[in-house]
Structure formats: structure tokens, C-alpha cells
C-alpha positions as CSV (number, residue, x, y, z in Angstrom):
1,M,39.7,-94.6,21.8
2,K,38.3,-96.7,24.7
3,K,37.7,-93.5,26.6
4,I,35.7,-92.0,23.7
5,I,33.5,-95.1,23.4
6,A,33.0,-95.3,27.2
7,T,32.0,-91.6,27.3
8,A,29.6,-92.0,24.3
9,A,28.0,-95.1,26.0
10,L,27.7,-93.2,29.3
11,V,26.0,-90.2,27.6
12,F,23.7,-92.6,25.7
13,A,22.7,-94.4,28.9
14,A,22.1,-91.2,30.7
15,C,19.6,-90.2,27.9
16,W,17.1,-92.8,29.2
17,A,17.0,-91.3,32.7
18,L,16.3,-87.7,31.5
19,R,12.9,-86.2,30.8
20,A,11.6,-86.2,27.2
21,Q,12.4,-83.3,24.8
22,E,15.6,-82.4,26.6
23,V,18.0,-84.9,25.1
24,S,18.8,-85.6,21.5
25,L,21.2,-87.8,19.5
26,S,22.3,-86.7,16.0
27,T,24.5,-87.6,13.2
28,N,25.9,-85.3,10.4
29,I,25.2,-86.8,7.0
30,A,27.8,-84.3,5.4
31,D,30.6,-85.9,7.5
32,Y,29.9,-89.3,5.9
33,A,30.6,-87.6,2.5
34,A,34.1,-86.6,3.9
35,L,35.5,-90.1,3.0
36,G,33.2,-91.9,5.5
37,T,33.7,-90.0,8.7
38,M,31.4,-91.6,11.3
39,N,30.0,-89.2,13.9
40,L,27.6,-88.9,16.8
41,E,26.6,-86.0,19.0
42,A,24.5,-86.0,22.2
43,T,22.8,-82.8,23.3
44,Y,21.0,-81.9,26.5
45,G,18.7,-78.9,26.7
46,F,18.9,-77.5,30.2
47,A,17.0,-74.3,29.7
48,R,14.5,-72.9,27.1
49,H,17.3,-71.2,25.2
50,W,20.4,-73.2,26.0
51,S,21.8,-76.7,25.3
52,V,25.1,-78.4,25.8
53,N,26.5,-81.0,23.5
54,A,29.3,-83.6,23.3
55,G,30.4,-85.2,20.0
56,V,32.8,-87.8,18.5
57,K,34.1,-88.3,15.0
58,Y,36.0,-91.3,13.7
59,N,37.4,-92.1,10.3
60,P,39.7,-95.2,10.0
61,F,39.4,-95.4,6.2
62,S,42.0,-95.2,3.4
63,F,40.9,-95.5,-0.2
64,G,43.3,-96.9,-2.8
65,E,46.7,-98.4,-2.3
66,G,50.3,-97.2,-2.0
67,E,51.0,-93.7,-3.2
68,E,47.6,-93.5,-4.9
69,A,45.8,-93.8,-1.6
70,V,43.5,-91.0,-0.3
71,Q,42.8,-90.7,3.3
72,L,41.2,-88.2,5.7
73,R,41.6,-90.3,8.9
74,Q,40.7,-88.8,12.2
75,R,39.6,-89.3,15.8
76,A,38.0,-86.2,17.3
77,V,36.1,-85.2,20.4
78,S,34.2,-82.0,21.1
79,A,32.1,-80.3,23.8
80,G,30.1,-77.2,23.5
81,A,27.0,-75.2,24.0
82,R,24.3,-73.7,21.7
83,F,22.0,-70.7,22.2
84,W,18.6,-71.0,20.7
85,P,16.8,-67.6,20.4
86,W,13.3,-69.1,20.1
87,H,13.4,-72.6,21.8
88,I,15.8,-75.5,22.0
89,Y,15.7,-77.9,19.1
90,S,13.8,-75.5,16.8
91,G,14.7,-72.5,14.7
92,W,18.0,-70.7,14.5
93,W,20.9,-71.4,16.8
94,M,24.5,-70.2,17.5
95,G,27.1,-72.5,19.0
96,A,30.6,-72.6,20.5
97,K,32.8,-75.6,21.3
98,V,36.2,-76.9,22.2
99,Q,37.7,-79.7,20.1
100,Y,40.6,-82.1,19.9
101,Q,41.5,-84.0,16.8
102,E,44.1,-86.6,16.0
103,F,44.5,-86.6,12.2
104,N,46.3,-88.4,9.2
105,E,45.5,-86.8,5.9
106,G,47.0,-87.5,2.5
107,G,46.6,-88.0,-1.2
108,L,44.0,-85.3,-1.4
109,L,43.6,-83.5,-4.7
110,G,46.4,-85.6,-6.3
111,N,49.0,-84.3,-3.8
112,P,51.2,-87.3,-2.6
113,E,52.2,-85.6,0.7
114,T,50.6,-86.7,3.9
115,S,50.4,-85.1,7.3
116,E,49.7,-86.5,10.7
117,G,49.4,-84.9,14.1
118,D,47.1,-83.3,16.7
119,R,44.9,-80.2,16.6
120,Y,43.4,-78.4,19.6
121,G,41.0,-75.5,19.3
122,T,37.8,-73.7,19.7
123,G,35.0,-73.4,17.2
124,L,32.0,-71.2,16.3
125,S,29.0,-72.3,14.3
126,A,25.5,-71.2,13.4
127,G,22.6,-72.8,11.8
128,Y,18.9,-73.7,11.6
129,S,17.0,-76.7,13.0
130,R,13.8,-77.7,11.0
131,M,11.3,-79.7,13.0
132,L,10.1,-82.7,11.0
133,G,8.0,-84.3,13.7
134,K,7.7,-84.8,17.4
135,H,11.0,-86.7,17.5
136,F,12.9,-85.8,14.4
137,N,14.7,-82.6,13.3
138,L,16.9,-81.7,10.3
139,D,19.8,-79.4,11.0
140,F,21.6,-77.1,8.6
141,G,24.7,-75.1,9.6
142,L,28.3,-73.9,9.1
143,G,31.2,-73.5,11.4
144,L,34.9,-72.6,11.7
145,W,37.5,-73.6,14.2
146,A,40.8,-72.1,15.2
147,G,43.6,-73.4,17.3
148,Y,47.0,-75.0,17.5
149,S,48.4,-77.9,15.5
150,V,51.4,-80.1,16.0
151,Y,52.2,-82.1,12.9
152,T,54.7,-84.1,10.8
153,T,54.6,-84.1,7.0
154,Y,55.8,-86.9,4.8
155,A,56.7,-86.9,1.0
156,C,54.2,-89.7,0.4
157,Q,52.0,-92.1,2.4
158,V,54.2,-95.2,2.1
159,C,57.8,-93.9,1.7
160,G,58.3,-92.6,5.2
161,H,60.5,-89.7,4.0
162,K,59.9,-86.9,6.5
163,V,59.8,-83.5,4.7
164,G,58.8,-81.3,7.7
165,S,57.4,-81.1,11.2
166,G,56.4,-78.4,13.5
167,S,53.5,-76.5,15.0
168,K,51.3,-73.7,13.9
169,Y,48.1,-71.9,14.5
170,F,45.2,-72.6,12.1
171,V,41.8,-71.5,11.0
172,L,39.8,-74.2,9.2
173,P,36.2,-74.9,8.2
174,N,35.0,-77.5,10.7
175,D,31.3,-78.0,10.4
176,V,29.2,-78.3,7.3
177,I,26.1,-79.6,8.9
178,L,23.3,-81.5,7.3
179,G,22.3,-83.4,10.4
180,I,19.5,-85.7,11.5
181,N,18.4,-85.5,15.1
182,Y,16.3,-87.9,17.2
183,I,14.8,-86.1,20.2
184,F,13.9,-88.2,23.2
């Protein structure tokens, strides 16, 4: 976690040294609806049609107690690129990224089982960025990611009774984007 915070601080500090309209910081409001997942993404536009980005997501929260608890805990980092057909930070975009996630999920939809583990994969996404002003944009988008997961499943969140473990390939929805961008 210290590496993630240090990387985010380094990216943020680098923003001040770069030319205006090439760097943005954004947060995805839709992730906060996923049981309070905090997130931040830094983007650097290095050409008229291309930008690179790095992001972090963190959710340490559990809601409720004992077997009634609901959690969608995670620590995730990602790095990727976006292609903008018209111009960076405006209009339609398509993106690709690599991502790592450490997760602990349980109590969702009334199911007492909980799973924890690691996921590695790549993702594809697409969306639209609406310019609200000189420094603010509103992003809309959807994405999927596919990869490999190593996990352990427990009968409930507090009993510690292991019901399975293993590894598998997955395809999951990853990005439901309703983001707010600040462009430097």
C-alpha cells in the first residue's frame, strides 16, 4: 500500500511540472456507489490523439457485523492508454489497460460466502468525455477486464471454514464510469 501511495504522490507532484492541458486528475463517482470504493486516476496526454493513465482504487469498508456483513474490499492499481479520435480530453475515446487487484468480497445479495484473493488482467473500455469548462470534464464509459484469479472461498465471513480455493480465468465488468476530471 505504501508503494501505491508513493506512486500516486509522485504522479501528482509531476503534474505541476508539466504543461497545461496535458495532465488531468479524475475520480469515478460510480465507484463510490460500489460500497465506498475510493479512486484516483492521473492522465498525461502526450499527443493529439493519445494519453496514458495510471489509477488506484481502495475500499477498506465492511458494512454490518458478523455473518450479516457486506463487503467489496479491494486494493487495485492499473496503467493504460486511451485513443481519442478528435482530441485528448474531449469527445469519444477507446482505452486499454493492465490491472492488478487484491480483493475480499462477501455478503453480497444475501449470500454468506466470502472470497479473497488476487486478480491480474487486461481491460478494454470506451466512452465519451464532455467538456464542462476550461478545466473540468465529465466522463461516461463502460469497460470489461479479463484475466487470471487466485482465490480462497469461505462459508461465511467470520467462521473461517474454507469451502474451496483455486485459480481460474475470468471476464468481469470493470468500469462503469461517471467521472469528474480536472485538467491542469
